[in-house]
MDTraj code that builds the backbone (N, CA, C; nanometers):
import mdtraj as md
import numpy as np

residues = "MET ALA LYS GLU SER GLU ARG ARG ALA CYS ARG ILE MET VAL GLU LEU LEU ALA LEU ALA HIS GLU HIS GLY CYS GLU ALA ASP LEU GLY ALA ALA ILE GLU ALA ALA LEU GLU ALA GLY ARG LEU PRO ASP LEU VAL ALA LEU ARG GLU GLN PHE ARG PRO GLU THR ALA THR VAL PRO ASP VAL VAL VAL GLU LEU VAL PRO LEU THR LEU TYR ASP GLU LEU ALA ALA VAL HIS GLN VAL GLY GLY GLY VAL ALA".split()
xyz = np.array([
    [0.2138, -1.9081, 1.1812],
    [0.1517, -1.8623, 1.0057],
    [-0.0251, -1.7757, 1.0196],
    [-0.0328, -1.7740, 1.1341],
    [-0.1780, -1.6873, 1.2391],
    [-0.0406, -1.5507, 1.1887],
    [0.0740, -1.5383, 1.2569],
    [0.1769, -1.4018, 1.2713],
    [0.1555, -1.3553, 1.1346],
    [0.1708, -1.4462, 1.0682],
    [0.2122, -1.4123, 0.9270],
    [0.1252, -1.3570, 0.8472],
    [-0.0239, -1.3860, 0.8638],
    [-0.1724, -1.2984, 0.8723],
    [-0.1814, -1.1799, 0.8849],
    [-0.1441, -1.1720, 1.0071],
    [-0.1872, -1.0407, 1.1195],
    [-0.0638, -0.9096, 1.0363],
    [0.0670, -0.9444, 1.0045],
    [0.1497, -0.8912, 0.9260],
    [0.0767, -0.8253, 0.7820],
    [0.0505, -0.9552, 0.7403],
    [0.0275, -0.9024, 0.6324],
    [-0.1607, -0.8042, 0.6200],
    [-0.1925, -0.8541, 0.6703],
    [-0.3275, -0.7497, 0.7125],
    [-0.2734, -0.6075, 0.7854],
    [-0.1636, -0.5906, 0.8241],
    [-0.1136, -0.4706, 0.8904],
    [-0.1141, -0.3980, 0.7478],
    [-0.0283, -0.4336, 0.6690],
    [0.0660, -0.3939, 0.5641],
    [-0.0449, -0.3247, 0.4548],
    [-0.1596, -0.4053, 0.4106],
    [-0.2062, -0.3961, 0.3812],
    [-0.2985, -0.2894, 0.3944],
    [-0.3518, -0.2478, 0.5515],
    [-0.4151, -0.1272, 0.6077],
    [-0.3338, -0.0454, 0.6160],
    [-0.1758, -0.0414, 0.5958],
    [-0.1318, 0.0852, 0.5694],
    [-0.1033, 0.1091, 0.4260],
    [-0.1104, 0.0547, 0.3837],
    [-0.1059, 0.0819, 0.2424],
    [-0.2140, 0.1166, 0.1988],
    [-0.3224, 0.0720, 0.2653],
    [-0.4562, 0.1367, 0.1616],
    [-0.3998, 0.3284, 0.2951],
    [-0.4264, 0.2959, 0.3974],
    [-0.3960, 0.4517, 0.4744],
    [-0.3885, 0.5355, 0.3818],
    [-0.2284, 0.4991, 0.3476],
    [-0.1508, 0.5625, 0.2703],
    [-0.2059, 0.5884, 0.1192],
    [-0.2447, 0.4986, 0.0797],
    [-0.3062, 0.5592, -0.0333],
    [-0.3845, 0.6506, -0.0696],
    [-0.4737, 0.6114, 0.0391],
    [-0.6110, 0.7247, 0.0398],
    [-0.5063, 0.8772, 0.0984],
    [-0.4411, 0.8516, 0.1593],
    [-0.4225, 1.0465, 0.2044],
    [-0.3530, 1.0657, 0.1024],
    [-0.2045, 1.0160, 0.0271],
    [-0.1871, 1.0762, -0.0440],
    [-0.2625, 1.1469, -0.1752],
    [-0.3586, 1.0618, -0.1708],
    [-0.4128, 1.0852, -0.3638],
    [-0.5654, 1.1185, -0.2833],
    [-0.6169, 1.1466, -0.1852],
    [-0.7308, 1.2221, -0.1254],
    [-0.8239, 1.1481, -0.1496],
    [-0.8546, 1.0251, -0.1646],
    [-0.9346, 0.8943, -0.2312],
    [-1.0469, 0.8328, -0.1745],
    [-1.0783, 0.9397, -0.0297],
    [-1.0677, 0.8508, 0.0884],
    [-1.2107, 0.8125, 0.0328],
    [-1.2835, 0.8407, 0.0275],
    [-1.4362, 0.7700, 0.0074],
    [-1.4549, 0.6943, -0.1207],
    [-1.4000, 0.7419, -0.2443],
    [-1.4175, 0.6339, -0.3560],
    [-1.3331, 0.5146, -0.3468],
    [-1.1775, 0.4754, -0.2349],
    [-1.1458, 0.3864, -0.1891],
    [-1.2061, 0.3352, -0.0891],
    [-1.2418, 0.3495, -0.0029],
    [-1.3519, 0.3002, 0.0924],
    [-1.4353, 0.2542, -0.0657],
    [-1.5466, 0.2827, -0.0901],
    [-1.6411, 0.1944, -0.1740],
    [-1.5947, 0.1245, -0.2415],
    [-1.4755, 0.1366, -0.3056],
    [-1.4285, 0.0055, -0.3574],
    [-1.3929, -0.1286, -0.2808],
    [-1.3010, -0.0755, -0.1714],
    [-1.2621, -0.1541, -0.0773],
    [-1.4016, -0.2542, -0.0013],
    [-1.5283, -0.1716, 0.0371],
    [-1.6358, -0.2292, 0.0437],
    [-1.7034, -0.3533, -0.0689],
    [-1.6382, -0.2476, -0.1821],
    [-1.7122, -0.3586, -0.3154],
    [-1.6444, -0.4836, -0.2587],
    [-1.5021, -0.4741, -0.2609],
    [-1.4558, -0.6012, -0.3100],
    [-1.4715, -0.7101, -0.2106],
    [-1.5224, -0.6253, -0.0892],
    [-1.5494, -0.7579, 0.0109],
    [-1.6223, -0.7807, 0.0479],
    [-1.7515, -0.7168, 0.0031],
    [-1.8861, -0.7693, -0.0053],
    [-1.8996, -0.9082, -0.1321],
    [-1.7999, -0.8584, -0.2364],
    [-1.7979, -0.9606, -0.3805],
    [-1.7331, -1.0903, -0.3454],
    [-1.6185, -1.1248, -0.1399],
    [-1.5855, -1.2084, -0.0875],
    [-1.4461, -1.2749, -0.1792],
    [-1.4063, -1.1295, -0.1945],
    [-1.2378, -1.0907, -0.2357],
    [-1.1761, -1.0026, -0.1292],
    [-1.0663, -0.9753, -0.1223],
    [-1.0029, -0.8938, -0.0359],
    [-0.9613, -0.8141, -0.1520],
    [-0.9345, -0.6374, -0.0915],
    [-0.8789, -0.5656, -0.1802],
    [-0.7266, -0.5970, -0.2566],
    [-0.7060, -0.5446, -0.3733],
    [-0.6026, -0.5672, -0.4656],
    [-0.5383, -0.4404, -0.4536],
    [-0.4369, -0.4232, -0.4039],
    [-0.3489, -0.2805, -0.3479],
    [-0.2856, -0.3292, -0.4725],
    [-0.1973, -0.3672, -0.5624],
    [-0.2026, -0.3064, -0.7497],
    [-0.3033, -0.2655, -0.8391],
    [-0.4197, -0.2977, -0.8294],
    [-0.5745, -0.2157, -0.9007],
    [-0.6250, -0.1412, -0.8374],
    [-0.6136, -0.1409, -0.6771],
    [-0.6194, -0.0090, -0.6257],
    [-0.5542, 0.0942, -0.6644],
    [-0.4225, 0.0828, -0.6933],
    [-0.3241, 0.1857, -0.7227],
    [-0.2719, 0.2243, -0.8415],
    [-0.3648, 0.1735, -0.8732],
    [-0.3598, 0.1726, -1.0297],
    [-0.5006, 0.3002, -1.0826],
    [-0.5851, 0.2224, -0.9848],
    [-0.6955, 0.2746, -1.0517],
    [-0.6943, 0.4384, -0.9645],
    [-0.6351, 0.4591, -0.8545],
    [-0.6412, 0.5646, -0.8341],
    [-0.5157, 0.6665, -0.8455],
    [-0.4193, 0.6102, -0.8925],
    [-0.3483, 0.6763, -0.9422],
    [-0.3292, 0.8564, -0.9357],
    [-0.2797, 0.9145, -0.9297],
    [-0.3192, 1.0717, -1.0358],
    [-0.2954, 1.0791, -1.1564],
    [-0.3733, 1.1549, -1.1913],
    [-0.3514, 1.2206, -1.3486],
    [-0.2283, 1.2660, -1.3954],
    [-0.2097, 1.2141, -1.5187],
    [-0.0943, 1.2979, -1.5663],
    [-0.1140, 1.4309, -1.6185],
    [-0.0330, 1.5341, -1.5328],
    [-0.1031, 1.6212, -1.5799],
    [0.0607, 1.7277, -1.6048],
    [0.0364, 1.8255, -1.6832],
    [0.1178, 1.9038, -1.7571],
    [0.1538, 2.0809, -1.6109],
    [0.2921, 2.1078, -1.6504],
    [0.2976, 2.2163, -1.5491],
    [0.2498, 2.3163, -1.6784],
    [0.1943, 2.4138, -1.6341],
    [0.1332, 2.5433, -1.6866],
    [0.2956, 2.5894, -1.7248],
    [0.2585, 2.6681, -1.8333],
    [0.3464, 2.7752, -1.8637],
    [0.3241, 2.9327, -1.8066],
    [0.4082, 2.9463, -1.6859],
    [0.3700, 3.0608, -1.6408],
    [0.4723, 3.1960, -1.6803],
    [0.4374, 3.3070, -1.7019],
    [0.4782, 3.4579, -1.8191],
    [0.4976, 3.5428, -1.7197],
    [0.5908, 3.5664, -1.6547],
    [0.6000, 3.7078, -1.5016],
    [0.6542, 3.8156, -1.5556],
    [0.5687, 3.8720, -1.5783],
    [0.6461, 4.0130, -1.6898],
    [0.7042, 4.1036, -1.5552],
    [0.8547, 4.1067, -1.5394],
    [0.9189, 4.2474, -1.4347],
    [0.9093, 4.3562, -1.4758],
    [0.8896, 4.3855, -1.3916],
    [0.8898, 4.6086, -1.3664],
    [0.9985, 4.6483, -1.3542],
    [1.0094, 4.7434, -1.4170],
    [1.1845, 4.8059, -1.3823],
    [1.1980, 4.8652, -1.2424],
    [1.3195, 4.8144, -1.2033],
    [1.3575, 4.8414, -1.1053],
    [1.3740, 4.9922, -1.0376],
    [1.2810, 5.0675, -1.1052],
    [1.3370, 5.2307, -1.1153],
    [1.1956, 5.2373, -1.0722],
    [1.0712, 5.1519, -1.0545],
    [1.0317, 5.1595, -0.9482],
    [0.9516, 5.1243, -0.7785],
    [1.0556, 5.0409, -0.7695],
    [1.0493, 5.0294, -0.6673],
    [1.1308, 5.1689, -0.5958],
    [1.2072, 5.2485, -0.6598],
    [1.2584, 5.4052, -0.6405],
    [1.1495, 5.4899, -0.5974],
    [1.1114, 5.4652, -0.7111],
    [0.9616, 5.5906, -0.7034],
    [0.8700, 5.5393, -0.5965],
    [0.8234, 5.4534, -0.5680],
    [0.7991, 5.3615, -0.4409],
    [0.8531, 5.4186, -0.2849],
    [0.9744, 5.3822, -0.3175],
    [1.0753, 5.4342, -0.1769],
    [1.0523, 5.5928, -0.1797],
    [1.0207, 5.6516, -0.2627],
    [1.0123, 5.8092, -0.2156],
    [0.8743, 5.8400, -0.1710],
    [0.7866, 5.8220, -0.2575],
    [0.7158, 5.7991, -0.2038],
    [0.5989, 5.8402, -0.0511],
    [0.7139, 5.7066, -0.0090],
    [0.6683, 5.6331, 0.1347],
    [0.7568, 5.7255, 0.2368],
    [0.8650, 5.7795, 0.1956],
    [0.9860, 5.8987, 0.2310],
    [0.8499, 6.0610, 0.2804],
    [0.8094, 6.0919, 0.1620],
    [0.7345, 6.2024, 0.1290],
    [0.6311, 6.2080, 0.2109],
    [0.5573, 6.0683, 0.2166],
    [0.4591, 6.0698, 0.3599],
    [0.4786, 6.0959, 0.4697],
    [0.5870, 6.0845, 0.5572],
    [0.5947, 6.1385, 0.6469],
    [0.5978, 6.0531, 0.7870],
    [0.6615, 5.9000, 0.6983],
    [0.6940, 5.7823, 0.8373],
    [0.6186, 5.7376, 0.8896],
    [0.6262, 5.6305, 0.8921],
    [0.5492, 5.5191, 1.0124],
    [0.4318, 5.5864, 1.0815],
    [0.2761, 5.5116, 1.0476],
    [0.1752, 5.6234, 1.1348],
    [0.1716, 5.4908, 1.2756],
])
top = md.Topology()
chain = top.add_chain()
for i, resn in enumerate(residues, 1):
    res = top.add_residue(resn, chain, resSeq=i)
    for name in ("N", "CA", "C"):
        top.add_atom(name, md.element.get_by_symbol(name[0]), res)
traj = md.Trajectory(xyz[None], top)
């Protein structure tokens, strides 16, 4: 029974560390864990995952204007006229 308790405690600790790392919430997660322990409760992994899950983000639209390829030819010609590499 003690072995199972140790295994469960290790699993909880690893999951808490992973949560803190994946979401960059070490300080806030630490405060939540401390509050639970001070209240005489163990940290609730499900509740903490929900509390610290990332906000749903939308991917912004990115508009890229491509320049005409002839501009690259002009740049290459200017570099060649300039006299080579310094």
